[in-house]
Steps between C-alpha positions, in 0.01 A plus 500: 500500500381849585154635447337845511173537692201662328196514737165591334359846592186361664711370793644846589844343569700703250791527750600148392503586128830481309668326796757232414442165673635148490268203532588278797202264512203415282158417646250459220357834390738703719873529534696586812763755405788687654603858426844667523454565875436124555132566581271210415184594305223289344369601158262359247704347212306705243655818650861382446656603180839334407789738452677491164867435557 
């Protein structure tokens, strides 16, 4: 399942916005994800929007 990242403006991390990621691991309120370049990133679950396939 792929998700799109939407980080709120107050965090000034807009470089991650609209990036496609896949969830690898789930740890409570956060999810450990992997992008196309196989980089592992940790995001709040609220920021992950499921892609419509």
